[in-house]
N, C-alpha and C positions, 0 to 999 in steps of 0.2 A: 546247396545241395548236399548232402552226406552219402555215403558209399554204402548206408545202410537200404537205399532207396533203387540201388541199383540192385537186380533180382540177379542171384547167383554169381557167378564169376568171382569166387573167394580167393580162389590162388590170385589170379591179376590183381586184386584190392591190395593185397600183404605184399605183394611185389612192388604196385607202388609207394606204399607208405616207407616199402624199405630203403626203397632208393633216398629218400629223404633223410630218411633218419638215419642212414649209413653213410649221408655224403656224397651217394653216387650216382646224382639225379644229372642226365643229358640234359643238352641245352635244347634236345628235338627229340620226340616221339611221335610214332605214327601206330594209330591204333588200327588193325587190319581182322576181319572177318566176317560172316555171312550175316545178311540182313536180320536186324530184330536181336541179332547176339549183344547186343548193349553197349558197343563202342563210342556213343555220343554219350550213353549216359554217364559211363566210367571216364571220359575226356572233361565233363562236364563238374562231376563229382572232384576229379582231383585237382581240376582247376578249384573249387572251392576250397579243396583243403589246402591248395598253395597258398591262399587268398587270404584265409582265415577267417573267422564269423562274421559278417557284414548284413548288417539290413540290402545295403546293396546289391546283392546277390541272389536274392529272393524275386528282384525283380529284373536280375542279369544288367544291371546298371553302374555296375563297379567302372571305376576309371582306368585301372588296371587289367582290365579284363578286354580283350579285343577279338573281335568273331571277323571269319571271311567265309563266304560262303556264296555258291551259285545264284546270281539273279541274272534280271532280264532288261534289257532295253526296252523305255515306254514306246505302245506303237507308232511307229510315223517317226523317229528320232535318225538323224542322219547318223551315220557313220561315224562322224567326229563328238558325236554326245558321249560325256565320260558319264558313267554312273556308279558307285558305288556303294559296298554293303551298305552302311549310314543311310542310304535315302530309305532303303526297307529295312529300317530299324525296327520300326512300331508291327510289322508283321513278322519279324524275328523274333521278338518277345513274345509277343500271342503265341506266337507258335511254340515256343520254350514251356510258355507257361502251363499248354494243356498238358507236358510229358518229353520225357528226353528220348522217346521212341517213336520216330518217325520217321516216311521215306521223301524222295526226290517228288514222287508226284503229289502227296499231301503238300510240300513247299509251295511247290507250282500252283496247287488250289489256292493255297493262303496268300500267295502274292496275284491270282485272280488274273492267271495266265492259263493258256491254252497249249498251243502246238509250239509255240516258242523254246529256243535252245537254251538251258541256264547255263552260264558262263562265270567262271571268276576272271572279271577285267583286269587289263594293268592295270588301271585308275586305280583298283583296289592293294597292288603291291607299293605302288606310291603312295600313297594312303597311309599305309601298316608304316613304311619308314618314317614320314612323319612323325604317325606318333607312338615309335618307340624310340624316336631321336631325345623326346622327352623323359626327363627323371621318373621311376614311381611316385606316385599320389602319397601312396601309404608307407613307402618306404620298403618295402620288400618286393618279391618277385610282380612281372608283368608276364600276364600271361596270352598267348596267342592261339586259339583256337580255330582250325582250318578246317570246314568240315567238305567235304568230297574236292581233294586236293588235285584230284585228276584232271575236274573240270576246269583248270586253270588255262589261259591261251598261253602261248609260249613266250610272248615277253612278259607276260606276268611270271611265268613258271623258273625264267633265267632270274627277274629281280630279287625274287624270293630266294633263290639258290644260293646267291649273293648275301643275301641275311642269313641264311644259315652256315655259309663259310664263316662270316663276321657276325655273330650274333650280339645283339646291345646286352649291355652286362644284365644280368640275374633277369634275363628273358626267356621264356619255356615255351618251346612250339608244341602242340598236339595238334597233331593231325591225323583225322578221320578218313578213311577208305576204304571203298569198296570195290577199286580195280589199281592193285596200288601197281600191277604192270605198264599201266599207261602213263605212269609218270618217269621225269628224266632219271636214266640211271645217278647221275650225280646228287640228284635228289635223295633215291632210295640211299645213298651210301653212305648221306650225313646225318639220314636221323637212324634210334633205335626201334626196331620194328617191334610190336608186341600182337601176336596175334591170339584173338580171340576166339574161342571157340563157340560152340551152339550152347545155348545154355541145360544145365541140367531137365530133364522132367520133373525130378523132383523140386526142383526149386519153381519150376512155372506153377506146379501143381499147391505149391505153399503161398506164392503169390495169390493165386489164385481163390484161394479160401481164404485168407487174411486181409486182402486187401479189396477184393470183389464179391466178399461173402457167399461164393460158388461153394453149392454141395459139393460133400469128397468124391462122390465116384462120376461127377458131371465133370470137375477140377481133372481128373485123372486122366478121361475121355479125349478132352480140351487139350491138357498137358500133350499125350500121346499125336493129337493129329498135327501139333504147334511144331513139333519138329526141332525143337531148339530154338524157335524163334517167339516173343514175346507180342510180336507185331501182327502173328499169324494166331495167336491165342486170342488177340483184342478182336482180330477180326469175326471170330465163330462167338463175341460177345454181341457183337451191333449188329442189330435185326435187318438194318438194310447196308448191307455192304457188299462189296463189289462182287467177291467171291459168289454172293447168294444169286446175284444177277446173272452172272459169267454161267452158274449153275442150271438156271434158267435158259439162255439160251444154247445149252450143252443140249438139255433135254429138247427141247423143241430142234434142234438139228437130226438128232440121232432118230427122233421119233417120226418125221417127215421123213426124211431117210429112208427109213424102214417102211413106210408106205409108200413109195416113190412116187409122192407126190410133186410132181415137178415144178405145178401153179405155186403152191405155198412154198417151196423150195426157193424160187425167183424170190417169193416177197421176202423169205428171212437175208437171204442175199444182200438185197438190197438194204435192209434193218441194219446187216453185221456191217456193211459198206459205209454206214451213215456215223459210226462210232468214233471216228478218228482213228488215223492210223498207231499213235501209242498205245490205243487202249486195243485199237485189233490184235496187237503182240502180247499183251495183257492177254486177248482171250484167247490165242491160239495154243499159248502157252499153258493155259490152264486148261484146255481142251486136252493136251499132251497127257498132262499130270492125270486129266480126267479116266485117260486110255489106260494108264501105266496101272490107275489105282483097278479099275474096272476086272483088266487082266487078272490081277494078283488074288481079288476078290474070289475068282475062280478056285483057287488053292483053299479055302477055309481056315487059315491063319490068319488072324485078326493083326498079330503085329506086326506082319509084313504091309496092312494096309494103314494109310493115313487119310482118314476119308471123316468130314462132319455127319452129322445123323441125317441130313436132308441127302448129302451124296450116297448117303451108304445108303438109304430108302430107296433111291431111284436104283443102283448098283443091284439089288437084289431081283430086280427083274430082266434090267439091262446087261447084269457083266456075262452072262453066258453067247451075247451075238461080240463077243471082243474074246478072240481063241489064237491058236496056236497058227491058226491057217492066217490069218489077217490083222493082227497085231500088228508087225512089223511094216505091211505097206499103209497101216493107217497113221503110224507113227511117221513114216518116210512121207507120206501126204500133208500133213501139218505142218512138216516143218522145211517143208516145199514153198506152202502156204504162207508160213514166217519169212522164209527168204525173198520170194517176190514182196510181199509187204512191205520190207526192208529197202526191195530196189526200185519202189515208186508205182509198181506195177498199177494199173487200173484195179482199187477194191473191189466194186463190183467184178467184173471178171477173176479176179481169185477167189471171193468168196461163194459164186456159182459155181465156180469149177470144182471144187472143193466138194460144194455140196451134191454134185451129181457124182462124181465119184466116190461119196460117201455109199450111195448107194448100193455099187459093186460089191463095194468092201465088203457092207455089212450082210450080205448073202452068203459069204464065202465060209 
């Protein structure tokens, strides 16, 4: 993978290349930034740059490139069962073959797991120690990419810390983190942090037209909606994406609440409760965004709104019901529902309570 395949982020690319050409490459870097900004893409491109052009890199099977990423234990496995990333090597390479922009939810789907918590276990640090004790097979760098290091368990984190304190010769660690504040302070102090900003709209627009063949005006609209995230831009391109499903759920709730259809709202709450807690959290986050966007829609200032065509079509008739009298109370109600889902309150109760309260708030 080359730097040309990374969307935007020209300043960071030049900085990384400069570290090598000026012989100032630290033994550990940590890429931090918002979802969809290209942190993993940069790490993969930089790893390829360090390891040189090799056919093995096209399938991510280079013997001097090692990955650590969150995984799950098989259902029914005992607490003593040891699992390592190599157990999921085929799934991981399949994910990377689809592109360097992906989320933890997409990775969980690729692993075919539902509600399990993905973790980087102690056994992974032991496996890395063994691998890095060997000499480079190609006589150059050994590169370790740790995706979402904040998901390392405590024992694993402490063993990785020792590796960072006494790194093997010619070994470079590349961490890709979305929550660096959750890492041990001692780990953060031993890596050079590189903050990745949102992708420029112009770079997303260019990628959409050149790589996806999107017409210029549509690419401009999608780039604005994406708000610096290539993943959000891709979501718009997918006909059957989760956001489209969540929009339908949102529209249904608002219409039924406006009509005060208690019986149908009861059925709505049961269907919403069946989605699973992680998806319920994403749904409520999406609802919060839609309330914000519909409120801003009333000001008739397009540059302040970030909606898809489908969302905007609904907002034309619905936005007037979200106003200065109820926008704060609706936002607080959605936050409360999200908090209760996180606290394992019965989802049917949470969703029906939200639906009933929405009746009153929309009439304000």
